[in-house]
C-alpha positions, -999 to +999 in steps of 0.1 A: +536-250+212+569-246+231+580-220+205+549-199+212+555-201+250+591-190+245+580-161+223+555-149+248+579-154+277+606-134+259+583-105+252+562-094+283+544-067+262+528-095+243+518-113+274+493-087+286+470-090+255+473-127+255+462-130+292+434-105+286+422-125+256+423-157+276+404-141+304+377-129+281+373-164+265+371-181+299+346-155+311+324-161+280+325-198+285+316-196+322+288-171+313+273-196+289+276-225+313+259-205+341+231-195+317+226-231+307+226-242+343+200-216+352+178-228+323+181-264+334+173-256+370+142-236+360+131-264+337+136-290+365+116-269+390+088-264+364+087-302+357+084-310+394+057-285+399+038-297+369+042-334+379+030-326+414+000-307+400-009-336+377-003-362+404+025-379+386+051-396+408+085-381+402 
């Protein structure tokens, strides 16, 4: 791992694509997590509304 960091540190031209690739990966992960959170919130709200409609204690 240290060799990779030294290689990237010695060559700044390699650093730009590496940073861009890391940013794309982080963005993709965050996007999926936000989508999952939105689905869970919607499912929770629908569950509470359904439980209230059916008279079930939540």
